[in-house]
MIDOSE-1310 file (N, C-alpha, C; in nm, 2 decimals, decimal comma, always signed):
residues 93
xxxx	-2,38/+0,96/+1,88/-2,26/+0,91/+1,95/-2,13/+0,95/+1,87; -2,03/+0,98/+1,94/-1,91/+1,01/+1,87/-1,80/+0,92/+1,93; -1,72/+0,86/+1,85/-1,61/+0,77/+1,90/-1,51/+0,85/+1,99; -1,45/+0,95/+1,93/-1,35/+1,03/+2,00/-1,32/+1,15/+1,91
xxxx	-1,30/+1,26/+1,97/-1,28/+1,38/+1,89/-1,15/+1,38/+1,82; -1,05/+1,30/+1,87/-0,92/+1,30/+1,81/-0,91/+1,21/+1,69; -1,01/+1,12/+1,67/-1,00/+1,02/+1,56/-1,04/+1,09/+1,43; -0,96/+1,07/+1,33/-0,99/+1,13/+1,20/-0,92/+1,05/+1,09
xxxx	-0,96/+1,07/+0,97/-0,90/+1,01/+0,85/-0,78/+1,09/+0,81; -0,66/+1,03/+0,81/-0,54/+1,10/+0,77/-0,54/+1,16/+0,63; -0,62/+1,09/+0,54/-0,63/+1,14/+0,41/-0,69/+1,28/+0,40; -0,77/+1,32/+0,50/-0,83/+1,45/+0,50/-0,72/+1,56/+0,51
xxxx	-0,62/+1,53/+0,59/-0,50/+1,63/+0,60/-0,43/+1,64/+0,47; -0,41/+1,53/+0,40/-0,33/+1,54/+0,27/-0,42/+1,61/+0,17; -0,55/+1,58/+0,17/-0,64/+1,64/+0,07/-0,64/+1,79/+0,09; -0,65/+1,84/+0,22/-0,65/+1,98/+0,25/-0,52/+2,05/+0,20
xxxx	-0,41/+1,98/+0,23/-0,28/+2,03/+0,19/-0,27/+2,05/+0,04; -0,32/+1,96/-0,04/-0,32/+1,96/-0,18/-0,42/+2,07/-0,24; -0,53/+2,08/-0,18/-0,63/+2,18/-0,22/-0,57/+2,32/-0,20; -0,50/+2,34/-0,09/-0,44/+2,47/-0,06/-0,33/+2,49/-0,16
xxxx	-0,25/+2,39/-0,18/-0,13/+2,41/-0,28/-0,18/+2,44/-0,42; -0,29/+2,38/-0,46/-0,35/+2,41/-0,59/-0,44/+2,53/-0,60; -0,47/+2,59/-0,48/-0,55/+2,70/-0,47/-0,69/+2,68/-0,52; -0,74/+2,56/-0,50/-0,87/+2,52/-0,55/-0,98/+2,59/-0,46
xxxx	-0,95/+2,62/-0,34/-1,04/+2,68/-0,25/-1,07/+2,83/-0,30; -0,98/+2,88/-0,37/-0,99/+3,02/-0,43/-1,07/+3,01/-0,56; -1,07/+2,90/-0,63/-1,13/+2,88/-0,76/-1,28/+2,85/-0,74; -1,31/+2,77/-0,64/-1,45/+2,72/-0,62/-1,51/+2,77/-0,50
xxxx	-1,64/+2,79/-0,49/-1,71/+2,84/-0,37/-1,72/+2,72/-0,27; -1,76/+2,76/-0,15/-1,77/+2,67/-0,04/-1,85/+2,55/-0,06; -1,97/+2,57/-0,13/-2,06/+2,46/-0,16/-1,99/+2,36/-0,26; -1,93/+2,41/-0,36/-1,86/+2,32/-0,46/-1,74/+2,25/-0,39
xxxx	-1,67/+2,32/-0,30/-1,56/+2,26/-0,23/-1,60/+2,14/-0,14; -1,72/+2,16/-0,08/-1,77/+2,05/+0,01/-1,79/+1,92/-0,07; -1,86/+1,94/-0,19/-1,89/+1,83/-0,27/-1,76/+1,77/-0,33; -1,67/+1,86/-0,37/-1,54/+1,82/-0,42/-1,46/+1,74/-0,32
xxxx	-1,45/+1,78/-0,20/-1,38/+1,70/-0,10/-1,44/+1,57/-0,07; -1,57/+1,56/-0,07/-1,64/+1,43/-0,06/-1,61/+1,34/-0,17; -1,61/+1,39/-0,29/-1,57/+1,32/-0,41/-1,43/+1,26/-0,40; -1,34/+1,35/-0,36/-1,20/+1,30/-0,35/-1,19/+1,20/-0,24
xxxx	-1,24/+1,22/-0,13/-1,22/+1,13/-0,01/-1,29/+1,00/-0,04; -1,40/+1,00/-0,11/-1,47/+0,87/-0,14/-1,39/+0,78/-0,23; -1,29/+0,83/-0,30/-1,21/+0,75/-0,39/-1,09/+0,69/-0,32; -1,07/+0,73/-0,19/-0,95/+0,69/-0,12/-0,99/+0,60/+0,00
xxxx	-0,90/+0,51/+0,03/-0,93/+0,42/+0,14/-0,91/+0,50/+0,27; -1,00/+0,47/+0,37/-0,99/+0,54/+0,50/-0,86/+0,50/+0,57; -0,80/+0,59/+0,63/-0,68/+0,57/+0,71/-0,69/+0,65/+0,84; -0,76/+0,58/+0,94/-0,80/+0,65/+1,06/-0,68/+0,65/+1,16
xxxx	-0,66/+0,76/+1,22/-0,56/+0,78/+1,32/-0,61/+0,86/+1,43; -0,53/+0,87/+1,54/-0,57/+0,95/+1,65/-0,48/+1,08/+1,65; -0,36/+1,06/+1,63/-0,27/+1,18/+1,63/-0,18/+1,19/+1,51; -0,18/+1,30/+1,44/-0,10/+1,32/+1,32/+0,05/+1,29/+1,35
xxxx	+0,09/+1,32/+1,46/+0,24/+1,30/+1,49/+0,27/+1,16/+1,48; +0,18/+1,07/+1,51/+0,21/+0,92/+1,50/+0,23/+0,89/+1,35; +0,16/+0,95/+1,26/+0,18/+0,92/+1,12/+0,31/+0,98/+1,07; +0,34/+1,09/+1,12/+0,47/+1,16/+1,08/+0,59/+1,07/+1,13
xxxx	+0,57/+1,01/+1,24/+0,68/+0,93/+1,30/+0,69/+0,79/+1,24; +0,58/+0,73/+1,22/+0,58/+0,58/+1,19/+0,55/+0,55/+1,04; +0,50/+0,65/+0,97/+0,47/+0,63/+0,82/+0,60/+0,63/+0,74; +0,63/+0,52/+0,67/+0,75/+0,52/+0,58/+0,73/+0,63/+0,47
xxxx	+0,84/+0,69/+0,43/+0,84/+0,79/+0,33/+0,77/+0,74/+0,20; +0,80/+0,62/+0,16/+0,75/+0,56/+0,04/+0,60/+0,55/+0,05; +0,54/+0,52/+0,16/+0,40/+0,51/+0,18/+0,34/+0,65/+0,17; +0,40/+0,75/+0,23/+0,35/+0,89/+0,23/+0,35/+0,93/+0,09
xxxx	+0,45/+0,90/+0,01/+0,45/+0,94/-0,13/+0,34/+0,87/-0,21; +0,31/+0,75/-0,18/+0,21/+0,67/-0,25/+0,07/+0,73/-0,21; +0,05/+0,77/-0,08/-0,07/+0,83/-0,04/-0,09/+0,97/-0,11; +0,01/+1,05/-0,12/+0,00/+1,18/-0,19/-0,03/+1,16/-0,34
xxxx	+0,03/+1,05/-0,40/-0,01/+1,03/-0,54/-0,15/+0,99/-0,56; -0,20/+0,91/-0,47/-0,34/+0,87/-0,47/-0,43/+0,99/-0,46; -0,40/+1,08/-0,37/-0,47/+1,20/-0,35/-0,47/+1,29/-0,48; -0,36/+1,30/-0,54/-0,35/+1,38/-0,67/-0,44/+1,32/-0,78
xxxx	-0,44/+1,19/-0,79/-0,52/+1,12/-0,88/-0,67/+1,14/-0,85; -0,71/+1,13/-0,73/-0,85/+1,15/-0,69/-0,89/+1,30/-0,71; -0,80/+1,39/-0,69/-0,83/+1,53/-0,71/-0,85/+1,56/-0,86; -0,77/+1,50/-0,94/-0,78/+1,51/-1,09/-0,92/+1,46/-1,14
xxxx	-0,96/+1,34/-1,08/-1,09/+1,29/-1,12/-1,20/+1,38/-1,08; -1,19/+1,44/-0,96/-1,29/+1,53/-0,91/-1,30/+1,66/-0,99; -1,18/+1,71/-1,03/-1,18/+1,83/-1,11/-1,25/+1,80/-1,24; -1,22/+1,68/-1,30/-1,28/+1,64/-1,43/-1,44/+1,64/-1,41
xxxx	-1,48/+1,58/-1,30/-1,63/+1,57/-1,28/-1,69/+1,71/-1,26; -1,62/+1,80/-1,19/-1,67/+1,93/-1,18/-1,68/+2,00/-1,31; -1,58/+1,99/-1,39/-1,58/+2,05/-1,53/-1,69/+2,00/-1,61; -1,72/+1,87/-1,61/-1,83/+1,81/-1,69/-1,96/+1,86/-1,64
xxxx	-1,98/+1,87/-1,50/-2,10/+1,92/-1,45/-2,12/+2,06/-1,49; -2,02/+2,14/-1,49/-2,03/+2,28/-1,52/-2,06/+2,30/-1,67; -2,01/+2,21/-1,76/-2,04/+2,22/-1,90/-2,19/+2,18/-1,92; -2,24/+2,08/-1,85/-2,38/+2,05/-1,86/-2,47/+2,16/-1,82
xxxx	-2,43/+2,23/-1,71/-2,51/+2,34/-1,65/-2,51/+2,46/-1,75; -2,39/+2,48/-1,81/-2,38/+2,59/-1,90/-2,46/+2,57/-2,03; -2,47/+2,44/-2,07/-2,55/+2,41/-2,19/-2,70/+2,42/-2,17; -2,74/+2,39/-2,04/-2,88/+2,40/-2,01/-2,93/+2,54/-1,98
x	-2,84/+2,64/-1,97/-2,89/+2,77/-1,95/-2,90/+2,86/-2,07
């Protein structure tokens, strides 16, 4: 069952924007990026919406800034976890 094809977590959009800005998708392969995005999104509260335009219109600038800061923090944590995992894998080979 699917609720509705338009319903999505607004944080996904912000995460993708930040991933592109930081060019992380060029640094990591698709498999790592999938795990990375799950790690990032699991640190953030869900913010489900139907239309992005509603968020653009109704979301106060201060809240948008706070959401972007939360995403940056979650991305930093995920990068740290990837680095630690890579170090462990490098030591075991």
